[in-house]
VEXFI-697198 format. One line per field, with one value per residue: residue number from 1; residue in three letters; x, y, z of N, C-alpha, C in turn. Coordinates in nm, 2 decimals. Layout:
<marbas>
nr: (NUM; ...) .
rest: (Ala; ...) .
n_xx: (X; ...) .
n_yy: (Y; ...) .
n_zz: (Z; ...) .
ca_xx: (X; ...) .
ca_yy: (Y; ...) .
ca_zz: (Z; ...) .
c_xx: (X; ...) .
c_yy: (Y; ...) .
c_zz: (Z; ...) .
</marbas>
This chain:
<marbas>
nr: (1; 2; 3; 4; 5; 6; 7; 8; 9; 10; 11; 12; 13; 14; 15; 16; 17; 18; 19; 20; 21; 22; 23; 24; 25; 26; 27; 28; 29; 30; 31; 32; 33; 34; 35; 36; 37; 38; 39; 40; 41; 42; 43; 44; 45; 46; 47; 48; 49; 50; 51; 52; 53; 54; 55; 56; 57; 58; 59; 60; 61; 62; 63; 64; 65; 66; 67; 68; 69; 70; 71; 72; 73; 74; 75; 76; 77; 78; 79; 80; 81; 82; 83; 84; 85; 86; 87; 88; 89; 90; 91; 92; 93; 94; 95; 96; 97; 98; 99; 100; 101; 102; 103; 104; 105; 106; 107; 108; 109; 110; 111; 112; 113; 114; 115) .
rest: (Met; Asn; Leu; Ser; Gln; Ala; Leu; Asp; Lys; Thr; Leu; Asp; Lys; Tyr; Glu; Ile; Ser; Ala; Lys; Trp; Leu; Ser; Asp; Gln; Thr; Gly; Val; Ser; Pro; Gln; Met; Ile; Ser; Gly; Phe; Arg; Arg; Gly; Gln; Gln; Arg; Ile; Tyr; Ser; Asp; Ser; Leu; Glu; Arg; Ile; Leu; Ala; Gly; Leu; Pro; Ala; Glu; Ala; Arg; Ser; Tyr; Leu; Leu; Cys; Gln; Leu; Gly; Ala; Val; Asp; Leu; Asn; Gln; Ile; Asp; Leu; Gln; Ser; Leu; Val; Ile; Ser; Leu; Ser; Pro; Glu; Glu; Lys; Ala; Glu; Val; Phe; Asn; Ala; Leu; Ala; Ile; Trp; Val; Val; Gln; Ser; Arg; Glu; Ala; Lys; Asp; Ser; Asn; Cys; Leu; Pro; Gln; Ala; Val) .
n_xx: (0.59; 0.44; 0.12; 0.14; 0.38; 0.32; 0.11; 0.24; 0.43; 0.26; 0.12; 0.34; 0.42; 0.20; 0.19; 0.02; -0.11; -0.14; -0.32; -0.49; -0.59; -0.72; -0.92; -1.07; -1.17; -1.23; -1.08; -0.84; -0.56; -0.35; -0.38; -0.35; -0.08; 0.06; 0.00; 0.13; 0.39; 0.42; 0.36; 0.11; -0.18; -0.43; -0.77; -1.03; -1.25; -1.15; -0.95; -1.10; -1.23; -1.01; -0.91; -1.14; -1.12; -0.90; -0.77; -0.85; -0.63; -0.43; -0.53; -0.54; -0.27; -0.17; -0.30; -0.19; 0.08; 0.05; -0.01; -0.27; -0.44; -0.56; -0.37; -0.48; -0.73; -0.69; -0.70; -0.48; -0.37; -0.41; -0.25; 0.01; 0.03; 0.05; 0.30; 0.64; 0.88; 1.12; 1.02; 0.84; 1.02; 1.15; 0.94; 0.89; 1.13; 1.14; 0.93; 1.03; 1.25; 1.11; 0.97; 1.19; 1.30; 1.09; 1.08; 1.33; 1.29; 1.10; 0.83; 0.54; 0.29; 0.31; 0.42; 0.23; 0.07; 0.24; 0.26) .
n_yy: (0.84; 0.67; 0.56; 0.30; 0.20; 0.19; 0.01; -0.22; -0.26; -0.31; -0.54; -0.72; -0.71; -0.82; -1.06; -1.10; -1.22; -1.13; -1.29; -1.38; -1.14; -1.06; -1.26; -1.17; -0.93; -0.90; -0.76; -0.80; -1.02; -0.95; -0.68; -0.59; -0.67; -0.53; -0.27; -0.27; -0.28; -0.03; -0.01; 0.02; 0.21; 0.27; 0.27; 0.46; 0.30; 0.04; 0.07; 0.13; -0.12; -0.28; -0.17; -0.22; -0.50; -0.57; -0.71; -0.57; -0.48; -0.47; -0.28; -0.05; -0.02; 0.03; 0.27; 0.43; 0.43; 0.60; 0.83; 0.90; 0.86; 0.96; 0.91; 0.92; 0.81; 0.55; 0.21; 0.17; -0.07; -0.26; -0.15; -0.16; -0.44; -0.51; -0.43; -0.49; -0.71; -0.55; -0.29; -0.29; -0.32; -0.07; 0.10; 0.02; 0.07; 0.35; 0.42; 0.32; 0.49; 0.73; 0.68; 0.65; 0.91; 1.06; 0.97; 1.06; 1.34; 1.36; 1.40; 1.39; 1.41; 1.30; 1.05; 0.84; 0.81; 0.68; 0.43) .
n_zz: (-0.81; -1.08; -1.20; -1.33; -1.23; -0.96; -0.96; -1.06; -0.85; -0.64; -0.72; -0.73; -0.46; -0.33; -0.45; -0.67; -0.97; -1.32; -1.44; -1.23; -1.14; -1.37; -1.39; -1.17; -1.25; -1.52; -1.69; -1.95; -1.92; -2.08; -2.12; -1.85; -1.80; -2.00; -1.91; -1.66; -1.74; -1.85; -2.12; -2.23; -2.24; -1.98; -1.94; -1.78; -1.70; -1.69; -1.50; -1.28; -1.25; -1.19; -0.95; -0.79; -0.80; -0.66; -0.35; -0.04; 0.13; -0.06; -0.24; -0.08; -0.03; -0.29; -0.35; -0.15; -0.24; -0.45; -0.33; -0.30; -0.10; 0.21; 0.49; 0.74; 0.71; 0.68; 0.80; 1.05; 1.16; 0.96; 0.76; 0.87; 0.90; 0.63; 0.55; 0.45; 0.61; 0.65; 0.63; 0.85; 1.06; 1.04; 1.11; 1.37; 1.49; 1.46; 1.63; 1.88; 1.92; 1.95; 2.19; 2.37; 2.35; 2.45; 2.71; 2.80; 2.78; 2.97; 2.92; 3.03; 2.92; 2.67; 2.69; 2.79; 2.56; 2.39; 2.49) .
ca_xx: (0.56; 0.32; 0.02; 0.19; 0.48; 0.25; 0.04; 0.34; 0.49; 0.15; 0.10; 0.45; 0.42; 0.09; 0.20; -0.11; -0.08; -0.23; -0.43; -0.58; -0.66; -0.81; -1.04; -1.16; -1.21; -1.27; -0.98; -0.76; -0.43; -0.25; -0.39; -0.29; 0.06; 0.11; 0.00; 0.23; 0.52; 0.41; 0.35; -0.02; -0.27; -0.54; -0.89; -1.09; -1.34; -1.06; -0.88; -1.20; -1.25; -0.88; -0.92; -1.24; -1.09; -0.78; -0.80; -0.86; -0.50; -0.35; -0.59; -0.49; -0.12; -0.16; -0.34; -0.08; 0.19; 0.02; -0.04; -0.41; -0.52; -0.52; -0.33; -0.57; -0.84; -0.66; -0.68; -0.34; -0.33; -0.40; -0.14; 0.13; 0.04; 0.08; 0.44; 0.74; 0.96; 1.21; 0.94; 0.79; 1.14; 1.17; 0.83; 0.91; 1.25; 1.10; 0.85; 1.12; 1.33; 1.02; 0.95; 1.31; 1.31; 0.98; 1.12; 1.44; 1.23; 1.01; 0.71; 0.43; 0.17; 0.34; 0.46; 0.12; 0.02; 0.33; 0.25) .
ca_yy: (0.71; 0.68; 0.45; 0.18; 0.16; 0.16; -0.12; -0.32; -0.28; -0.36; -0.68; -0.79; -0.72; -0.91; -1.18; -1.11; -1.24; -1.07; -1.39; -1.38; -1.01; -1.07; -1.34; -1.10; -0.80; -0.90; -0.69; -0.90; -1.03; -0.88; -0.54; -0.57; -0.69; -0.42; -0.15; -0.28; -0.24; 0.10; -0.02; 0.03; 0.30; 0.21; 0.36; 0.47; 0.19; -0.07; 0.11; 0.11; -0.26; -0.33; -0.12; -0.30; -0.64; -0.59; -0.73; -0.44; -0.43; -0.43; -0.15; 0.06; -0.01; 0.09; 0.41; 0.50; 0.45; 0.72; 0.95; 0.93; 0.83; 1.03; 0.81; 0.92; 0.74; 0.40; 0.13; 0.16; -0.20; -0.33; -0.10; -0.22; -0.58; -0.52; -0.39; -0.60; -0.71; -0.44; -0.17; -0.30; -0.29; 0.07; 0.17; -0.01; 0.15; 0.49; 0.43; 0.30; 0.62; 0.83; 0.65; 0.69; 1.06; 1.10; 0.94; 1.15; 1.47; 1.35; 1.46; 1.30; 1.41; 1.23; 0.91; 0.74; 0.78; 0.59; 0.29) .
ca_zz: (-0.87; -1.16; -1.18; -1.38; -1.14; -0.84; -0.98; -1.06; -0.72; -0.55; -0.76; -0.69; -0.31; -0.28; -0.53; -0.75; -1.11; -1.41; -1.47; -1.12; -1.14; -1.49; -1.35; -1.08; -1.30; -1.66; -1.77; -2.00; -1.86; -2.17; -2.09; -1.72; -1.81; -2.07; -1.83; -1.56; -1.80; -1.91; -2.26; -2.27; -2.16; -1.92; -1.94; -1.64; -1.66; -1.66; -1.38; -1.17; -1.22; -1.13; -0.81; -0.72; -0.79; -0.57; -0.21; 0.03; 0.17; -0.18; -0.29; 0.01; -0.06; -0.42; -0.33; -0.07; -0.33; -0.54; -0.24; -0.33; 0.02; 0.34; 0.58; 0.85; 0.67; 0.66; 0.92; 1.07; 1.18; 0.83; 0.69; 0.93; 0.86; 0.49; 0.53; 0.44; 0.74; 0.66; 0.66; 0.98; 1.14; 1.03; 1.18; 1.51; 1.53; 1.48; 1.75; 1.99; 1.93; 2.00; 2.33; 2.44; 2.35; 2.53; 2.85; 2.83; 2.79; 3.08; 2.88; 3.09; 2.84; 2.55; 2.71; 2.79; 2.43; 2.32; 2.55) .
c_xx: (0.44; 0.24; 0.07; 0.29; 0.42; 0.17; 0.13; 0.40; 0.38; 0.13; 0.22; 0.45; 0.32; 0.09; 0.07; -0.07; -0.18; -0.35; -0.54; -0.66; -0.76; -0.94; -1.13; -1.23; -1.27; -1.18; -0.88; -0.62; -0.33; -0.26; -0.32; -0.14; 0.12; 0.11; 0.10; 0.37; 0.53; 0.40; 0.21; -0.10; -0.38; -0.65; -0.96; -1.18; -1.26; -0.99; -0.98; -1.23; -1.13; -0.88; -1.02; -1.20; -0.97; -0.83; -0.78; -0.72; -0.42; -0.40; -0.54; -0.34; -0.10; -0.19; -0.24; 0.04; 0.17; -0.01; -0.18; -0.50; -0.47; -0.49; -0.42; -0.70; -0.82; -0.65; -0.54; -0.29; -0.31; -0.28; -0.01; 0.14; 0.08; 0.23; 0.53; 0.81; 1.05; 1.13; 0.88; 0.90; 1.16; 1.07; 0.86; 1.03; 1.22; 1.02; 0.93; 1.20; 1.24; 0.99; 1.07; 1.32; 1.20; 1.02; 1.23; 1.39; 1.13; 0.88; 0.60; 0.31; 0.18; 0.36; 0.34; 0.06; 0.11; 0.31; 0.12) .
c_yy: (0.72; 0.56; 0.31; 0.12; 0.12; 0.03; -0.24; -0.36; -0.35; -0.51; -0.77; -0.82; -0.82; -1.04; -1.21; -1.12; -1.16; -1.16; -1.38; -1.25; -1.00; -1.14; -1.26; -0.98; -0.80; -0.82; -0.80; -0.90; -0.96; -0.73; -0.51; -0.57; -0.57; -0.29; -0.15; -0.24; -0.10; 0.11; 0.00; 0.13; 0.22; 0.31; 0.35; 0.35; 0.06; -0.05; 0.09; -0.03; -0.32; -0.29; -0.20; -0.44; -0.67; -0.62; -0.59; -0.39; -0.39; -0.30; -0.04; 0.08; 0.07; 0.24; 0.49; 0.53; 0.58; 0.84; 0.99; 0.90; 0.91; 0.92; 0.81; 0.84; 0.59; 0.34; 0.11; 0.01; -0.28; -0.28; -0.16; -0.37; -0.60; -0.49; -0.51; -0.60; -0.60; -0.31; -0.17; -0.27; -0.14; 0.15; 0.14; 0.06; 0.29; 0.51; 0.41; 0.43; 0.72; 0.81; 0.69; 0.84; 1.12; 1.08; 1.04; 1.30; 1.48; 1.42; 1.37; 1.30; 1.32; 1.08; 0.81; 0.71; 0.69; 0.44; 0.23) .
c_zz: (-0.96; -1.14; -1.22; -1.28; -1.01; -0.85; -0.98; -0.93; -0.63; -0.59; -0.72; -0.54; -0.26; -0.36; -0.61; -0.90; -1.19; -1.44; -1.36; -1.12; -1.26; -1.45; -1.25; -1.14; -1.44; -1.75; -1.82; -1.94; -1.95; -2.14; -1.95; -1.73; -1.89; -1.99; -1.72; -1.61; -1.86; -2.06; -2.32; -2.18; -2.10; -1.91; -1.81; -1.61; -1.62; -1.52; -1.26; -1.14; -1.16; -0.98; -0.73; -0.70; -0.70; -0.43; -0.14; 0.07; 0.05; -0.24; -0.21; -0.01; -0.19; -0.41; -0.25; -0.15; -0.42; -0.46; -0.26; -0.21; 0.14; 0.44; 0.71; 0.83; 0.66; 0.79; 0.94; 1.09; 1.05; 0.75; 0.74; 0.89; 0.72; 0.46; 0.52; 0.58; 0.76; 0.69; 0.80; 1.08; 1.15; 1.12; 1.33; 1.57; 1.55; 1.61; 1.88; 2.02; 1.99; 2.15; 2.41; 2.46; 2.44; 2.68; 2.89; 2.85; 2.91; 3.05; 2.92; 3.00; 2.72; 2.57; 2.72; 2.65; 2.36; 2.37; 2.52) .
</marbas>
């Protein structure tokens, strides 16, 4: 996923308008909209202001979309809270499967970590 797509997905997910982001950053709404559509280049100073102007959860989400953040460095609770209901269901399903498999394997070292 490229930066324009990641920004567009992030702004949609967090319901952030170009106008609101512009008010926070000083980057024009036209520049933000053009960049979201992939019709305009964004310069590093504008990108830095956009990143700084995003709420923390939205910024983390954007950086995760780009693979630019080590997930070990992210507050896991905030990340899970920011997920869509479908994404949360997928995470909880994966955890449930892991717990069941741990019980079936009777891996006593692994099970307490799951609970």
